[in-house]
C-alpha positions in Angstrom: 14.6 6.4 20.7 14.9 9.1 18.0 18.7 8.7 18.2 18.7 5.2 16.6 16.1 6.1 14.0 17.9 9.3 13.0 21.3 7.7 12.5 19.8 4.8 10.5 17.9 7.2 8.3 21.1 9.2 7.7 23.1 6.1 6.7 20.4 5.1 4.2 20.4 8.6 2.7 24.2 8.6 2.4 24.2 5.1 0.8 26.4 3.8 3.6 27.4 0.1 3.5 29.5 -1.3 6.4 30.8 -4.2 4.3 30.7 -8.0 4.7 31.9 -7.8 8.3 28.3 -7.9 9.4 27.9 -11.4 8.1 29.5 -13.0 11.1 28.6 -11.6 14.5 30.8 -10.8 16.2 33.2 -10.3 13.3 36.8 -11.2 13.3 37.9 -7.6 13.7 36.8 -7.8 17.4 38.9 -11.0 18.1 41.6 -10.8 20.7 44.3 -13.3 21.8 42.6 -16.2 23.5 43.3 -19.4 25.3 40.6 -21.8 24.1 39.5 -24.7 26.4 38.5 -27.0 23.5 37.1 -29.6 25.8 34.6 -27.3 27.5 33.7 -25.7 24.2 32.8 -28.9 22.3 32.2 -31.8 24.8 28.4 -31.2 25.0 27.8 -30.4 21.3 25.0 -32.5 19.7 25.1 -31.2 16.1 27.6 -29.1 14.1 28.5 -27.7 10.8 32.0 -28.5 9.4 33.9 -25.8 7.5 37.1 -26.8 5.8 39.5 -24.0 4.9 41.5 -24.7 1.7 43.8 -21.6 1.4 45.4 -22.3 -1.9 44.8 -20.7 -5.3 46.1 -20.9 -8.8 46.0 -17.1 -9.0 45.0 -14.3 -6.7 42.0 -12.2 -7.5 42.5 -8.5 -6.9 39.2 -8.1 -5.1 39.8 -11.0 -2.7 40.2 -10.2 1.0 40.1 -13.9 2.1 43.1 -15.8 3.6 44.7 -17.5 0.6 48.0 -17.9 -1.1 49.1 -18.8 -4.7 50.5 -22.3 -4.5 50.7 -25.4 -6.7 52.6 -28.0 -4.7 50.8 -31.4 -4.3 53.2 -32.6 -1.6 52.5 -29.4 0.4 48.8 -29.8 -0.1 49.0 -33.4 1.2 50.8 -32.3 4.4 48.2 -29.6 4.9 45.3 -32.1 4.6 47.0 -34.6 6.9 47.2 -31.8 9.5 43.5 -30.9 9.0 42.6 -34.6 9.6 44.7 -34.6 12.7 42.8 -31.5 13.8 39.5 -33.2 13.4 40.8 -36.2 15.4 41.9 -33.7 18.1 38.3 -32.4 18.3 36.8 -35.8 18.0 38.3 -36.8 21.3 36.1 -34.2 23.0 32.8 -35.3 21.7 31.0 -37.1 24.5 28.5 -38.7 22.2 28.1 -39.1 18.5 27.7 -35.6 17.0 25.4 -35.0 14.1 27.1 -33.3 11.1 24.4 -31.0 9.6 26.5 -29.5 6.8 30.0 -29.7 5.3 31.5 -26.9 3.3 34.9 -26.7 1.6 35.8 -23.0 1.1 39.0 -21.2 0.2 41.0 -20.3 -1.5 40.2 -22.6 -4.4 39.3 -26.1 -3.0 39.3 -27.7 -6.5 43.0 -27.1 -6.8 43.6 -30.1 -4.5 43.9 -33.6 -6.0 40.7 -35.7 -5.4 42.7 -38.2 -3.3 43.0 -35.5 -0.6 39.2 -35.4 -0.2 39.2 -39.2 0.0 41.5 -38.8 3.0 39.1 -36.2 4.6 36.0 -38.3 4.2 37.8 -41.5 5.4 38.8 -39.6 8.5 35.3 -38.4 9.1 33.9 -41.9 8.6 36.1 -43.1 11.5 34.9 -40.3 13.8 32.4 -40.2 16.6 29.8 -38.7 14.2 26.6 -39.3 12.3 25.6 -37.6 9.1 22.3 -35.7 8.8 20.0 -37.4 6.3 19.6 -34.1 4.4 23.4 -33.4 4.3 24.4 -31.8 1.0 28.2 -31.4 1.0 29.2 -28.2 -0.7 32.4 -27.0 -2.3 33.5 -23.6 -3.8 35.2 -24.1 -7.1 36.9 -22.0 -9.8 35.0 -23.2 -12.9 38.0 -22.4 -15.2 40.0 -25.4 -13.9 37.2 -28.0 -13.4 37.2 -31.2 -15.6 34.8 -34.1 -16.1 37.2 -36.4 -14.3 37.4 -34.0 -11.3 33.6 -33.7 -11.1 33.3 -37.4 -11.2 35.8 -37.7 -8.4 33.9 -35.1 -6.2 30.7 -37.0 -6.7 32.4 -40.2 -5.7 33.7 -38.8 -2.4 30.3 -37.3 -1.6 30.2 -33.7 -2.8 26.7 -32.8 -4.0 26.7 -29.0 -4.5 29.2 -26.9 -6.3 29.5 -23.1 -5.9 31.0 -21.6 -9.1 33.0 -18.4 -8.7 31.9 -16.9 -12.0 31.8 -13.2 -10.9 31.2 -11.9 -14.5 30.8 -13.3 -18.0 32.3 -10.1 -19.6 35.7 -10.9 -21.0 37.2 -7.5 -20.2 36.0 -7.6 -16.6 37.2 -11.1 -16.2 40.7 -10.1 -17.4 40.7 -7.2 -14.9 40.3 -9.7 -12.0 42.9 -12.2 -13.3 40.4 -14.6 -14.8 42.0 -14.8 -18.2 41.3 -18.5 -18.7 38.5 -19.4 -21.1 35.2 -20.0 -19.4 32.3 -21.7 -21.1 29.8 -21.7 -18.2 27.2 -23.7 -20.2 29.8 -26.4 -20.8 30.8 -26.5 -17.1 27.2 -26.7 -16.0 26.5 -29.5 -18.4 29.4 -31.5 -16.9 28.1 -30.9 -13.4 24.5 -31.8 -14.4 25.7 -35.2 -15.8 26.4 -36.1 -12.1 23.0 -34.6 -10.9 24.8 -32.2 -8.7 23.3 -28.9 -7.6 24.8 -25.5 -8.5 25.3 -22.1 -7.0 26.8 -19.3 -9.1 28.6 -16.3 -7.5 28.4 -12.9 -9.1 30.0 -9.6 -8.1 28.1 -6.3 -8.1 30.5 -3.3 -8.6 33.6 -4.6 -10.3 35.9 -1.9 -11.8 34.5 -1.0 -15.2 31.1 -2.7 -14.6 27.9 -0.7 -14.9 24.3 -1.7 -14.2 23.6 -2.9 -17.8 26.7 -5.1 -18.1 25.9 -6.7 -14.7 22.3 -7.4 -15.9 23.5 -8.9 -19.2 25.6 -11.4 -17.2 22.7 -12.1 -14.8 20.3 -12.7 -17.7 22.6 -15.3 -19.1 23.1 -17.0 -15.8 19.3 -17.2 -15.2 19.0 -19.1 -18.5 21.2 -21.8 -17.0 18.8 -22.3 -14.0 21.3 -22.8 -11.2 19.6 -23.7 -7.9 21.0 -20.6 -6.3 22.5 -17.3 -7.4 24.6 -15.3 -4.9 25.3 -11.7 -5.6 28.0 -9.9 -3.5 28.8 -6.2 -3.7 32.4 -5.5 -4.2 34.2 -4.7 -0.9 37.7 -3.7 0.1 39.6 -0.6 -1.0 37.5 0.0 -4.1 34.3 0.2 -2.0 33.2 3.8 -1.4 30.0 5.8 -0.8 31.4 8.4 -3.2 31.9 8.2 -7.0 35.7 8.0 -6.9 36.0 6.9 -10.5 33.7 6.9 -13.6 34.6 3.1 -13.8 33.6 2.3 -10.2 30.1 2.1 -8.7 29.4 3.9 -5.5 27.6 2.1 -2.7 24.5 4.1 -3.6 24.7 2.7 -7.2 25.1 -0.8 -5.8 22.0 -0.3 -3.7 20.1 0.9 -6.8 21.3 -2.1 -8.8 19.9 -4.4 -6.0 16.4 -3.0 -6.7 16.8 -4.0 -10.4 18.1 -7.5 -10.0 15.8 -8.2 -7.0 12.7 -7.6 -9.2 14.2 -9.4 -12.1 15.0 -12.6 -10.2 11.6 -12.7 -8.5 10.0 -12.3 -11.9 12.1 -15.2 -13.3 11.5 -18.1 -10.9 13.7 -17.2 -7.9 12.9 -16.2 -4.3 15.1 -14.0 -2.1 16.5 -16.1 0.7 18.8 -13.4 2.1 20.0 -10.1 0.8 22.8 -11.8 -1.2 21.2 -15.1 -2.1 18.4 -16.1 -4.4 17.0 -19.6 -4.6 15.2 -21.2 -7.5 11.6 -22.1 -6.7 10.3 -25.6 -6.3 13.6 -27.2 -5.2 15.4 -27.5 -1.8 19.1 -26.9 -2.5 20.7 -23.9 -0.8 23.8 -23.0 1.1 22.9 -25.2 4.1 25.7 -24.1 6.3 24.7 -20.4 6.3 21.0 -21.3 6.9 21.9 -23.6 9.8 24.3 -21.0 11.3 21.6 -18.4 11.1 19.3 -20.8 13.0 21.9 -21.3 15.7 23.7 -24.5 14.7 27.4 -24.4 15.8 30.2 -24.4 13.3 33.5 -26.2 13.7 36.2 -24.8 11.5 39.1 -26.9 10.3 42.2 -25.5 8.7 44.5 -22.6 9.1 42.0 -19.7 8.4 38.8 -21.4 9.6 36.6 -19.8 12.2 34.6 -21.7 14.8 31.4 -20.5 16.4 29.1 -21.5 19.3 27.3 -19.9 22.1 30.4 -20.0 24.3 33.1 -18.6 22.2 34.1 -17.6 18.6 37.7 -18.2 17.6 40.2 -18.8 14.8 44.0 -18.8 14.3 45.5 -15.4 14.3 46.3 -14.3 10.7 46.6 -11.3 8.5 45.6 -11.1 4.8 49.2 -10.5 3.7 50.7 -13.1 1.5 54.0 -13.6 3.5 52.2 -13.7 6.8 49.6 -16.1 5.4 52.2 -18.4 4.1 54.0 -18.4 7.5 50.7 -19.1 9.2 50.0 -22.1 7.1 53.6 -23.4 7.7 53.0 -22.9 11.4 49.7 -24.8 11.3 51.3 -27.7 9.4 54.3 -28.0 11.7 52.5 -27.6 15.0 52.8 -30.4 17.5 50.0 -29.2 19.8 46.8 -27.5 18.6 46.5 -25.9 22.0 49.7 -23.9 21.4 48.7 -22.3 18.1 48.1 -18.5 18.2 44.3 -18.5 18.8 42.2 -15.3 18.8 38.6 -15.0 19.5 35.7 -13.5 21.3 34.0 -14.9 24.5 30.3 -14.8 24.2 27.9 -13.8 27.0 24.1 -13.7 27.1 23.9 -10.2 25.7 26.1 -11.0 22.8 24.2 -14.2 22.1 20.9 -12.2 22.1 22.4 -9.7 19.6 23.8 -12.5 17.4 20.4 -14.2 17.4 18.7 -11.0 16.2 21.4 -10.2 13.6 21.2 -13.7 12.2 17.4 -13.8 12.2 17.3 -10.7 10.0 19.8 -12.3 7.6 17.0 -14.8 7.1 14.5 -12.0 6.8 12.4 -12.7 9.9 12.7 -12.4 13.7 10.2 -14.5 15.5 9.8 -13.3 19.1 8.2 -16.6 20.2 11.5 -18.4 19.2 13.6 -15.7 20.8 11.6 -15.8 24.0 11.9 -19.5 24.3 15.6 -19.3 23.9 16.3 -16.4 26.3 13.2 -16.2 28.5 12.7 -12.6 27.5 11.0 -10.7 24.6 13.0 -9.1 21.9 10.6 -6.1 22.0 11.6 -5.6 25.6 15.3 -6.2 25.1 15.7 -3.9 22.0 12.8 -1.4 22.0 14.7 1.5 20.5 16.4 -0.5 17.8 13.1 -2.1 16.7 11.3 1.2 16.7 14.1 2.6 14.5 13.5 -0.2 12.0 9.7 0.4 12.0 10.1 4.2 11.6 12.4 3.6 8.6 10.0 1.1 7.1 12.6 -1.7 7.2 10.4 -4.2 9.0 6.7 -5.0 9.3 5.0 -6.9 12.2 2.9 -10.0 11.6 0.7 -11.6 14.3 2.3 -9.2 16.9 5.3 -11.5 17.3 7.1 -11.7 14.0 9.3 -8.9 12.6 9.7 -9.4 8.9 12.0 -7.4 6.7 10.4 -5.3 4.0 11.9 -5.2 0.5 13.7 -2.0 1.7 14.8 -3.9 4.8 16.3 -6.7 2.7 18.2 -4.2 0.7 19.7 -2.6 3.8 20.1 -5.9 5.8 23.7 -5.1 6.6 22.6 -1.8 8.2 19.9 -3.5 10.1 22.5 -5.9 11.5 24.8 -3.1 12.7 22.0 -1.6 14.6 22.2 -4.5 17.0 25.9 -4.5 17.6 26.9 -4.2 21.2 28.7 -1.1 22.5 32.0 -3.0 22.6 31.7 -4.2 19.0 30.8 -0.7 17.9 33.8 0.8 19.7 36.2 -1.6 18.2 34.8 -1.0 14.7 35.1 2.7 15.0 38.8 2.4 15.9 39.6 0.4 12.7 41.5 1.6 9.7 39.0 2.7 7.1 40.3 0.2 4.6 38.4 -2.5 6.5 35.0 -0.9 5.7 
């Protein structure tokens, strides 16, 4: 019991951050070659999130670790979307009854690099499927605000997109140039264009860019808050420039990023936002948020479409095999487009069992800030207090959670700050062993 608590305390003292790999459990680093029985996986599904991976960008941001390539070829884009639609039709054959689509998210890459007509094709394909759309569906798209126009926003609204996530990252011109964002950006002008269509807005910011300090980050955040976006997402810089140690005077350590969290957490709560998760803040008195993440954290399955998309349910997690290397990524996209049988693509994944599903439920509950044992018990016919007594005691001893009504474990402010560490505490032995064997660049 003391073992878990001692290790957790030490990691907090060191300012250790495991990275974004905690956000999906089990993370892709644990995936192995897999033969997926798609019929068995999806035939009994009743509701699902749809995630579309659009892996194309006008430029490549140096901090980006996502699967994407620089491409500007409309004919190639069209062939890729045609294949995505065929992939949906492939899955659609397995649905035994009309499946409810809870959320739709277009991620990337840069989804707004595609012509609007490609999204027309996507929604026309969905409309012919064995699906129904949830009444609260708010289709979301990640965009680069530098290349958005009035006409494009109008087109997105026409096809059904209702929430745009703007990859702003910083408003400081020197920092923007350092991440290849040299195009002019007038955020107020972009937001005005979006508001004309009554669409909701998320703004992404990065905490820890090279050359950024606490005050320059807060200057950007204060300007963003004036614009009143429905949600603000703040992501610590990850990848090779992420370190517990002060490796450069121009680079924040993970400890400094944790300290900055304390500052912007209080600022946002004082200025009309609530903390929905450790990276997302939601404006009060409105309902727009990143639906897909909330639904995933509550157990809704996600069906990924496209070359780099991942799919998740209680049976298996899987994706196409790929590596974040531009040549390999390009070859993977070519392979996806030219494939004649989706069964024969190079799939990798992780087969879930009851233990892993329990752990995933706990990890995801804490990403929402609360673990309700009554919900856990109904799902697994056991108590989380009995299944993970040492881990929960470690959280209590380190003041990361409080207990309400004897059944609800609620993250404290400290617990929210260290949510990623809380998540790693519930990794299985297998996931931990794989993680320890990884190249350090991954963390």
